[in-house]
N, C-alpha and C positions, 0 to 999 in steps of 0.2 A: 770083280771088287763088291765087298761082300754089301748086302743091304740089311739096313737096321728093321732091328723090328718091332712089329707093330701090337703092342698091346691092348686090348680093350678096354673100358674106362672102368669096369665093373671090377674088370680081373687089378688095376691099378687102386683103387678102393679097397677090392679086399687085403691087396697087400700094404697097402698102409694102413689099413685098421691093424693088421700083425705087430706093425711097429709101433703104433699108436695105443691103441687099445690092451694089447696083451706083452706090450712090452720086450716084443724081440728086440735087437739092436738090428740096424737098415742090414752091415754085413751076414748075418745069420738066415737072417728072412729072403735076403738076395739069394745065397749061395741053396735056398732050398728052392726056392722059384724057378731059378737058372734063369735069373735077369742080373744086370749089371751092378755091383751096389751104388755106384753112382744116381743110375737112375731112380732105384726105388728113395734115394736120399733127397732128389731132386722131387720126386713126387711127397715125398711128406713133408718138404718144404712150401710148395705151392698148397698144399692141403691143409698146412696150418695159417699158411696168408689170406685163404680163402674163409675159414673158418673163423681168423679174425675178423672181430666188430671193429667196428670206427669207433668206438669208446676205450679200445683197448686198444689202438693204435695212439690216441692221443696221451692215454694215462702213459702210454712208451716213451711217449715223444717228450714227455711234463717231467718223468723218473729221470730219462738222460740228462733234461736239462739240468735236475736237480745235482743229481752226479757231478755234471764236469764245476758246475757252481761250488759244489764238496770238495770237488780238486783244487778248487782253485785256493781255497779258503784254507784248506790244511798246508798247501805248501807256502801259502802267507804267513801261517802260521809257524811252521817249520822254520820260516827264514828270519823270524821274531826271534824265535827261542836263541838259534842261531849268534844273533846280534847279541840277547842277555846271557850268553855261555861268556862270550868274548869279553861283554863286560863287565860281568863279573870277575873275571877270572883277570883284567888290566887292575881296575880296583884293589884286588886280594894283594894284587904284587907291589900295588903301588905305598911307600914310606907315610907313617902316619907324623 
């Protein structure tokens, strides 16, 4: 059975910096470093979660709530528009 490799925190930090600061893709950096792309993506994700401050998380939650409200509003407006289209077509075909 093959043992999973252990990487030092310093190595992980340097690998994450390649992706976050230097613009390498996770796949490219992983290939160059000899690690799996999924492991590097997980390190990047963990890094971003650790560095995200509480206000950013709250802002994100607020933005998600706003998006949900806007999607709900959009669906309602689309429904209203369809009703008005049908009403206009109905009254246009009605004899005077």
